[in-house]
Backbone as JSON Lines, residues from 0, in Angstrom:
{"i":0,"aa":"M","n":[-34.91,5.35,-17.52],"ca":[-34.2,5.76,-16.12],"c":[-33.74,4.73,-14.53]}
{"i":1,"aa":"K","n":[-33.31,5.06,-13.9],"ca":[-32.62,4.34,-12.76],"c":[-32.86,4.68,-11.38]}
{"i":2,"aa":"T","n":[-32.8,4.4,-10.61],"ca":[-33.1,4.45,-9.39],"c":[-31.66,4.48,-8.56]}
{"i":3,"aa":"I","n":[-30.88,5.38,-7.86],"ca":[-29.48,5.12,-7.6],"c":[-30.05,5.68,-5.49]}
{"i":4,"aa":"R","n":[-28.77,5.41,-4.95],"ca":[-28.86,5.87,-3.63],"c":[-28.19,6.61,-3.15]}
{"i":5,"aa":"L","n":[-28.24,7.77,-2.74],"ca":[-26.73,9.03,-3.26],"c":[-26.69,8.81,-1.42]}
{"i":6,"aa":"Y","n":[-24.86,8.52,-1.25],"ca":[-24.73,8.82,-0.04],"c":[-23.7,9.86,0.36]}
{"i":7,"aa":"H","n":[-22.96,10.9,-0.73],"ca":[-21.82,11.5,-0.37],"c":[-23.09,13.14,-1.01]}
{"i":8,"aa":"P","n":[-22.3,14.05,-0.02],"ca":[-22.93,15.31,-1.17],"c":[-22.6,15.67,-2.51]}
{"i":9,"aa":"H","n":[-23.65,16.2,-3.15],"ca":[-23.19,16.14,-4.27],"c":[-24.33,17.61,-4.72]}
{"i":10,"aa":"T","n":[-23.63,18.39,-6.47],"ca":[-24.8,18.99,-6.55],"c":[-25.33,18.39,-8.21]}
{"i":11,"aa":"H","n":[-26.41,17.81,-8.24],"ca":[-27.15,17.18,-9.2],"c":[-27.61,17.64,-9.93]}
{"i":12,"aa":"E","n":[-28.09,18.55,-11.81],"ca":[-28.55,19.1,-11.52],"c":[-29.24,20.09,-11.54]}
{"i":13,"aa":"G","n":[-28.5,21.19,-10.76],"ca":[-28.13,22.17,-10.22],"c":[-28.7,22.32,-8.44]}
{"i":14,"aa":"V","n":[-29.0,21.22,-8.03],"ca":[-29.4,20.7,-7.2],"c":[-28.46,20.37,-5.56]}
{"i":15,"aa":"A","n":[-28.47,20.79,-5.23],"ca":[-27.02,20.59,-3.8],"c":[-27.94,19.56,-3.4]}
{"i":16,"aa":"Y","n":[-27.45,18.35,-3.02],"ca":[-27.79,16.74,-2.07],"c":[-26.39,17.64,-1.14]}
{"i":17,"aa":"A","n":[-27.27,16.91,0.23],"ca":[-26.18,16.85,1.75],"c":[-27.2,15.35,2.17]}
{"i":18,"aa":"P","n":[-27.01,14.27,2.06],"ca":[-27.67,12.91,1.99],"c":[-27.4,12.48,3.43]}
{"i":19,"aa":"P","n":[-28.39,11.85,4.07],"ca":[-28.42,11.11,4.91],"c":[-27.37,9.89,5.61]}
{"i":20,"aa":"P","n":[-27.06,9.84,6.6],"ca":[-26.3,8.34,6.54],"c":[-26.58,7.91,5.92]}
{"i":21,"aa":"E","n":[-27.95,7.11,5.96],"ca":[-28.56,5.99,5.19],"c":[-28.74,6.46,3.96]}
{"i":22,"aa":"G","n":[-28.24,7.37,3.44],"ca":[-28.15,7.61,1.51],"c":[-29.89,8.18,1.33]}
{"i":23,"aa":"L","n":[-30.4,8.96,0.23],"ca":[-31.19,9.65,-0.34],"c":[-31.11,8.97,-1.91]}
{"i":24,"aa":"E","n":[-32.67,8.76,-2.1],"ca":[-32.93,7.98,-3.14],"c":[-32.74,8.93,-4.45]}
{"i":25,"aa":"L","n":[-32.65,8.64,-5.53],"ca":[-32.41,9.35,-6.5],"c":[-32.95,8.91,-8.21]}
{"i":26,"aa":"T","n":[-33.75,9.43,-8.95],"ca":[-33.79,8.72,-10.31],"c":[-33.58,10.17,-11.33]}
{"i":27,"aa":"V","n":[-32.05,9.11,-12.46],"ca":[-31.36,9.59,-12.73],"c":[-31.06,8.83,-14.3]}
{"i":28,"aa":"N","n":[-30.86,9.87,-15.18],"ca":[-30.67,8.55,-15.94],"c":[-29.53,7.68,-16.01]}
{"i":29,"aa":"D","n":[-29.6,7.06,-17.13],"ca":[-28.43,5.71,-16.87],"c":[-27.41,5.88,-16.79]}
{"i":30,"aa":"A","n":[-26.77,7.07,-17.49],"ca":[-25.38,7.84,-17.65],"c":[-24.89,8.57,-16.6]}
{"i":31,"aa":"D","n":[-26.1,9.05,-15.96],"ca":[-25.84,10.09,-15.08],"c":[-25.11,8.79,-13.7]}
{"i":32,"aa":"A","n":[-26.3,7.48,-13.67],"ca":[-26.09,6.71,-12.5],"c":[-24.7,6.09,-12.87]}
{"i":33,"aa":"A","n":[-24.37,5.87,-13.81],"ca":[-22.95,5.11,-14.42],"c":[-22.05,6.65,-13.83]}
{"i":34,"aa":"L","n":[-21.66,7.88,-14.53],"ca":[-21.08,8.66,-13.11],"c":[-20.86,8.53,-12.03]}
{"i":35,"aa":"L","n":[-22.2,8.0,-11.11],"ca":[-21.99,8.86,-9.88],"c":[-21.7,7.38,-9.57]}
{"i":36,"aa":"D","n":[-21.51,6.64,-9.97],"ca":[-21.45,4.91,-9.56],"c":[-19.82,5.04,-9.27]}
{"i":37,"aa":"A","n":[-19.77,5.81,-11.02],"ca":[-18.12,5.95,-10.85],"c":[-16.73,6.74,-10.38]}
{"i":38,"aa":"W","n":[-18.12,7.51,-9.58],"ca":[-17.39,8.77,-8.62],"c":[-17.61,7.83,-7.32]}
{"i":39,"aa":"G","n":[-17.94,6.86,-7.0],"ca":[-17.94,6.39,-5.94],"c":[-19.2,7.21,-4.63]}
{"i":40,"aa":"L","n":[-20.22,7.81,-5.01],"ca":[-21.53,8.82,-4.26],"c":[-22.25,8.17,-4.02]}
{"i":41,"aa":"T","n":[-22.45,6.44,-4.66],"ca":[-23.5,5.92,-4.54],"c":[-23.24,4.44,-3.48]}
{"i":42,"aa":"T","n":[-21.11,4.78,-2.95],"ca":[-20.86,3.64,-1.74],"c":[-21.33,4.54,-0.85]}
{"i":43,"aa":"P","n":[-21.94,3.79,-0.49],"ca":[-21.81,3.91,1.32],"c":[-21.15,4.01,2.18]}
{"i":44,"aa":"P","n":[-20.76,5.15,3.01],"ca":[-19.04,5.52,3.56],"c":[-18.7,4.27,4.5]}
{"i":45,"aa":"P","n":[-17.51,3.98,4.5],"ca":[-17.62,2.79,6.14],"c":[-17.77,2.82,7.09]}
{"i":46,"aa":"T","n":[-18.47,2.04,8.03],"ca":[-19.2,2.71,9.34],"c":[-18.03,2.45,10.59]}
{"i":47,"aa":"L","n":[-18.5,2.69,11.23],"ca":[-17.27,2.69,12.83],"c":[-16.44,1.39,12.72]}
{"i":48,"aa":"A","n":[-17.4,0.41,12.77],"ca":[-16.68,-1.19,13.21],"c":[-15.74,-1.26,11.87]}
{"i":49,"aa":"E","n":[-15.85,-1.01,10.85],"ca":[-15.27,-1.17,9.87],"c":[-14.36,-0.29,9.9]}
{"i":50,"aa":"T","n":[-13.87,0.96,9.93],"ca":[-12.66,1.91,9.57],"c":[-11.58,1.13,11.17]}
{"i":51,"aa":"S","n":[-11.84,0.78,11.91],"ca":[-11.29,1.17,13.38],"c":[-10.62,-0.49,13.09]}
{"i":52,"aa":"T","n":[-8.91,-0.25,14.22],"ca":[-8.05,-0.9,13.79],"c":[-8.53,-1.96,14.64]}
{"i":53,"aa":"P","n":[-7.89,-3.56,15.02],"ca":[-7.8,-4.22,15.59],"c":[-6.94,-3.98,16.69]}
{"i":54,"aa":"S","n":[-7.15,-4.71,18.06],"ca":[-6.65,-4.8,19.07],"c":[-5.43,-6.07,19.53]}
{"i":55,"aa":"T","n":[-6.18,-6.63,19.12],"ca":[-5.17,-7.95,18.19],"c":[-4.57,-8.08,17.12]}
{"i":56,"aa":"T","n":[-3.7,-9.31,16.73],"ca":[-2.75,-9.46,15.96],"c":[-4.11,-10.74,15.48]}
{"i":57,"aa":"D","n":[-3.56,-11.84,14.27],"ca":[-4.64,-12.46,13.67],"c":[-4.61,-14.0,14.8]}
{"i":58,"aa":"T","n":[-2.82,-13.83,15.49],"ca":[-3.19,-15.0,15.9],"c":[-3.6,-14.99,17.08]}
{"i":59,"aa":"G","n":[-4.19,-13.87,18.45],"ca":[-4.96,-13.06,19.28],"c":[-3.79,-12.79,19.78]}
{"i":60,"aa":"T","n":[-2.81,-12.37,19.81],"ca":[-1.87,-11.78,20.55],"c":[-2.77,-10.27,20.32]}
{"i":61,"aa":"P","n":[-2.22,-9.71,21.77],"ca":[-2.36,-8.17,21.99],"c":[-1.31,-7.37,21.09]}
{"i":62,"aa":"L","n":[-1.81,-5.95,20.41],"ca":[-1.06,-5.3,19.95],"c":[-0.66,-4.37,21.08]}
{"i":63,"aa":"P","n":[0.62,-3.76,20.88],"ca":[1.06,-2.68,22.17],"c":[0.73,-1.52,21.86]}
{"i":64,"aa":"P","n":[0.29,-0.49,22.59],"ca":[-0.86,1.09,22.65],"c":[0.23,2.02,21.73]}
{"i":65,"aa":"R","n":[-0.03,2.47,20.47],"ca":[0.35,3.25,20.09],"c":[0.22,4.52,20.26]}
{"i":66,"aa":"H","n":[1.37,5.66,20.95],"ca":[1.12,6.51,21.11],"c":[2.06,7.92,20.46]}
{"i":67,"aa":"D","n":[3.25,7.45,19.71],"ca":[4.1,8.32,19.39],"c":[3.46,7.71,17.79]}
{"i":68,"aa":"R","n":[3.49,9.16,17.42],"ca":[2.82,8.95,15.66],"c":[4.06,9.24,14.98]}
{"i":69,"aa":"R","n":[4.55,9.96,15.04],"ca":[6.24,10.64,14.56],"c":[6.6,9.16,13.68]}
{"i":70,"aa":"A","n":[6.98,9.48,12.55],"ca":[7.87,8.89,11.48],"c":[9.35,8.41,12.59]}
{"i":71,"aa":"R","n":[9.67,7.32,11.36],"ca":[11.37,7.14,12.57],"c":[12.1,6.78,11.05]}
{"i":72,"aa":"V","n":[13.21,7.44,11.44],"ca":[14.22,7.69,10.08],"c":[15.02,6.92,10.76]}
{"i":73,"aa":"A","n":[15.65,6.17,10.16],"ca":[16.8,5.73,10.27],"c":[18.45,6.7,10.26]}
{"i":74,"aa":"L","n":[19.21,6.3,10.54],"ca":[20.44,7.12,10.68],"c":[21.63,6.6,10.08]}
{"i":75,"aa":"P","n":[22.59,6.81,9.82],"ca":[23.71,6.09,8.8],"c":[24.29,5.66,10.3]}
{"i":76,"aa":"A","n":[25.26,4.49,10.49],"ca":[25.61,3.84,11.65],"c":[26.99,4.85,11.98]}
{"i":77,"aa":"G","n":[27.1,5.42,12.68],"ca":[28.13,6.05,13.54],"c":[27.7,7.67,13.61]}
{"i":78,"aa":"T","n":[26.54,7.98,13.33],"ca":[26.18,9.62,13.25],"c":[24.85,9.15,14.98]}
{"i":79,"aa":"E","n":[26.17,10.73,15.48],"ca":[25.1,11.44,16.28],"c":[23.79,12.27,15.98]}
{"i":80,"aa":"P","n":[22.9,12.32,16.72],"ca":[21.77,13.78,16.34],"c":[23.23,14.29,17.13]}
{"i":81,"aa":"A","n":[21.93,16.01,16.48],"ca":[22.86,17.33,16.82],"c":[22.05,18.08,18.31]}
{"i":82,"aa":"T","n":[23.18,18.13,19.0],"ca":[22.58,18.74,20.2],"c":[21.87,20.37,20.33]}
{"i":83,"aa":"A","n":[21.37,20.79,20.85],"ca":[20.37,21.67,20.52],"c":[21.56,23.17,20.31]}
{"i":84,"aa":"S","n":[22.34,23.09,20.8],"ca":[23.51,24.23,20.63],"c":[23.62,24.21,19.54]}
{"i":85,"aa":"E","n":[24.63,22.85,19.13],"ca":[24.45,22.92,17.51],"c":[23.58,23.02,16.16]}
{"i":86,"aa":"E","n":[22.61,23.57,17.05],"ca":[21.23,23.5,15.64],"c":[21.77,25.19,15.51]}
{"i":87,"aa":"T","n":[21.7,26.02,16.84],"ca":[21.41,27.21,16.56],"c":[22.67,27.47,16.08]}
{"i":88,"aa":"A","n":[23.91,27.05,16.15],"ca":[25.17,27.93,15.95],"c":[25.47,27.93,13.83]}
């Protein structure tokens, strides 16, 4: 038997677990411990500081704000985007 810390919601042996952010200790057999670890359920979720993007580059230069999250698509040279009247025609 092995004691693990479960960090993500999971149903184990018919019991549904919804662990708090600090995790929940469970005693399971070695095979179950290996499986839960392989599924990533024993790995704590990233904290807010780990998931935020830095506001400066590695050289210390500030990054410009990113407001437009749409994909940018390159058009072949010499093509013009269609106007509203051409799209409806």
